C-alpha positions, -999 to 999 in steps of 0.1 A, spaced: 0 0 0 29 23 5 35 24 -32 2 41 -39 16 76 -39 41 66 -66 14 56 -91 -12 77 -109 -38 50 -105 -41 22 -79 -68 -4 -82 -76 -25 -50 -100 -52 -61 -111 -82 -41 -143 -100 -29 -164 -86 -1 -148 -89 33 -112 -91 20 -101 -59 38 -100 -34 9 -115 -5 28 -94 -13 59 -62 -14 39 -70 19 22 -79 35 55 -46 23 70 -28 38 40 -48 71 44 -37 72 81 0 67 73 2 85 40 28 112 36 4 134 15 -32 144 21 -58 117 13 -93 126 1 -119 100 7 -150 94 -15 -173 64 -8 -194 59 -38 -232 54 -38 -250 34 -65 -267 66 -76 -234 84 -83 -228 70 -117 -237 101 -137 -207 123 -147 -221 154 -131 -229 137 -98 -195 119 -97 -175 150 -103 -195 170 -77 -187 145 -49 -152 141 -61 -147 179 -60 -161 183 -25 -140 154 -11 -109 170 -24 -118 205 -13 -126 194 22 -94 175 26 -72 203 13 -91 229 33 -98 252 3 -128 274 -3 -156 257 -22 -153 266 -59 -180 265 -86 -190 230 -96 -168 212 -121 -191 209 -151 -169 183 -169 -137 163 -166 -115 190 -183 -127 216 -158 -118 191 -130 -83 186 -144 -78 224 -148 -89 230 -112 -65 203 -99 -37 218 -118 -44 252 -104 -45 238 -68 -9 227 -73 -10 204 -42 -3 167 -39 -33 146 -30 -44 110 -32 -81 105 -39 -95 72 -26 -127 62 -44 -142 33 -25 -169 9 -37 -162 20 -73 -177 -13 -86 -212 3 -79 -207 28 -108 -178 14 -129 -200 8 -159 -216 42 -158 -205 76 -170 -183 79 -139 -161 51 -153 -156 70 -185 -147 102 -166 -121 82 -146 -106 67 -177 -103 102 -193 -89 119 -162 -62 94 -150 -37 98 -179 -39 136 -176 -38 140 -138 -14 168 -127 19 158 -110 13 147 -74 -23 138 -79 -33 101 -77 -65 81 -77 -69 49 -56 -99 28 -63 -115 2 -40 -138 -23 -58 -151 -58 -56 -145 -62 -93 -115 -47 -112 -129 -19 -134 -125 -24 -171 -102 3 -183 -103 3 -221 -83 34 -227 -50 23 -243 -32 52 -226 -37 36 -192 -21 4 -204 8 22 -221 17 47 -194 28 18 -170 16 38 -140 -11 16 -126 -7 -4 -94 -30 -34 -90 -36 -49 -55 -58 -81 -55 -73 -105 -31 -40 -125 -28 -22 -94 -18 -47 -87 9 -48 -123 22 -35 -127 57 -4 -150 60 1 -169 92 26 -145 107 3 -116 99 -26 -134 116 -4 -140 147 2 -103 150 -34 -95 145 -47 -120 170 -21 -114 196 -10 -78 194 -42 -62 182 -69 -84 197 -51 -100 227 -59 -137 220 -34 -161 235 -33 -188 208 -5 -213 200 12 -210 166 -3 -242 154 -38 -230 164 -32 -198 144 -20 -217 114 -51 -239 115 -74 -209 119 -56 -191 90 -60 -222 68 -97 -226 78 -106 -190 68 -82 -189 38 -66 -158 51 -99 -139 46 -100 -107 67 -137 -111 74 -131 -146 86 -108 -134 114 -134 -108 123 -160 -134 126 -137 -155 148 -131 -124 170 -169 -120 175 -173 -156 184 -143 -158 207 -141 -124 224 -161 -134 256 -146 -169 260 -119 -182 282 -84 -186 267 -89 -224 266 -122 -220 248 -106 -195 224 -79 -220 215 -105 -248 210 -125 -225 188 -95 -217 167 -87 -254 163 -122 -261 151 -129 -228 135 -157 -230 109 -170 -207 83 -204 -223 87 -214 -203 117 -246 -183 115 -227 -150 112 -204 -163 85 -233 -178 65 -253 -146 67 -224 -125 56 -216 -148 26 -253 -150 16 -259 -113 17 -225 -98 6 -210 -124 -17 -237 -146 -32 -264 -120 -31 -249 -102 -61 -251 -133 -84 -279 -146 -105 -298 -177 -95 -281 -196 -123 -246 -186 -110 -255 -196 -74 -268 -229 -85 -237 -236 -105 -214 -228 -76 -235 -248 -52 -234 -280 -72 -198 -278 -83 -185 -269 -48 -179 -306 -40 -151 -308 -66 -126 -286 -47 -106 -280 -79 -129 -272 -109 -123 -274 -146 -149 -269 -174 -147 -306 -182 -151 -317 -146 -180 -294 -141 -197 -304 -173 -193 -341 -165 -206 -337 -129 -236 -316 -140 -242 -336 -171 -244 -305 -193 -222 -281 -214 -212 -245 -209 -192 -246 -177 -162 -228 -193 -183 -197 -198 -198 -200 -163 -164 -202 -147 -150 -173 -167 -179 -151 -157 -176 -160 -121 -139 -153 -121 -146 -119 -136 -171 -112 -109 -145 -118 -82 -166 -139 -59 -138 -161 -44 -133 -179 -77 -96 -180 -87 -81 -192 -120 -51 -214 -113 -41 -219 -150 -57 -217 -184 -88 -239 -175 -84 -248 -138 -102 -229 -110 -105 -231 -73 -131 -217 -50 -119 -200 -19 -120 -223 12 -145 -199 29 -169 -200 -1 -165 -237 -7 -172 -246 29 -203 -224 29 -216 -239 -3 -210 -275 8 -230 -268 40 -258 -253 18 -258 -283 -5 -259 -307 24 -291 -290 36 -307 -288 2 -306 -324 -11 -312 -358 5 -283 -375 22 -282 -404 -3 -280 -379 -32 -253 -360 -14 -233 -392 -9 -237 -401 -46 -226 -366 -56 -194 -368 -37 -187 -403 -49 -192 -392 -85 -169 -362 -79 -143 -385 -65 -144 -407 -96 -140 -377 -119 -112 -362 -99 -93 -394 -97 -95 -399 -134 -83 -364 -140 -53 -369 -117 -64 -347 -88 -58 -374 -62 -59 -352 -31 -93 -338 -39 -105 -372 -50 -96 -386 -16 -114 -358 1 -145 -365 -19 -143 -402 -11 -141 -394 26 -171 -371 23 -191 -397 5 -189 -420 36 -177 -450 16 -151 -470 33 -132 -488 5 -121 -462 -20 -103 -438 3 -78 -464 13 -70 -473 -23 -64 -436 -31 -43 -431 1 -19 -457 -12 -14 -436 -44 -7 -404 -25 28 -399 -10 34 -382 23 42 -348 8 8 -346 -9 -9 -358 22 7 -331 42 -4 -305 16 -39 -316 23 -36 -312 61 -69 -307 77 -86 -331 53 -99 -353 81 -103 -326 108 -141 -331 108 -140 -369 112 -141 -385 146 -116 -413 154 -143 -440 149 -159 -424 118 -171 -451 94 -157 -431 65 -122 -443 75 -134 -479 77 -103 -486 99 -82 -487 67 -46 -487 78 -34 -467 47 -60 -441 52 -53 -439 89 -16 -434 81 -23 -405 57 -46 -390 83 -18 -393 109 7 -376 86 -18 -348 80 
């Protein structure tokens, strides 16, 4: 974030709850230059309205007298030039108006901003900037969800120094893995653990779940709520795969068109990440939520069959770790052991946590020694 002042445009884009606003606010607090803040409303998409709020946020921050309204982008650029003062303008929630006239105004202004003036955009979806000048000027900083994701050492500092939780390093690591480094996931843990004893807090961290009432409400309202019914249905029924390709999704759903569905979901930035040309993964938080929703929406026998079918497809495609997970979820006792013999210790360790939700006597393990060995390694 410290690099923002060195770029004419910064785009901070990530799904809801990733910490975009918090990161920008921290930058504003520590910035070496004045920072104007404009939180966009869905009704601000018109050019005149956008420029009016942009102008007032800058004037308030710099403490200058209110000037006549900027009637168009050229007037705004001239006024900024005459001010002659450095300023970073944060425009938060820009995704609400990115496709309106405001987006065109931004594209026009950025390449011509006076020296020392920068825009920093916070959005759930990266705005489409078609102006070739933006691509050629090499003065755009992009910060995405992976940049905002908490690493384990960062989570330790947050939980210990900022919030005062006394957790062991392995508990923090498990919590971080459980929430996928998602900022809102740590906030939800904080709400659940703040009035508990240290022992209860550690237990909650070890068994942290994104399936709590608060987490599910947040994901339903702020992440899935922006999607169409068709997109939500697609996510729900492919969540069992873990790793998703167009072919795997088509075979599981017994229909075509998954390549387009996945591309649109990735563009919408709803915790769907492209790993390579045609391989995607759903964020652990989203997948956990979707799997819980699926378990509640279909009969147990159908759910078992869905996981078993996913396991067959994943094994055939070479995704052995995910196939083993699906076999365990299916509750069938033979196939997991066969897969476990195919997976070496390193891969097993990379899938640590795979069996965390299984009790020692769970029938899914079937007492299979190979599966129990992999479970012990994990």
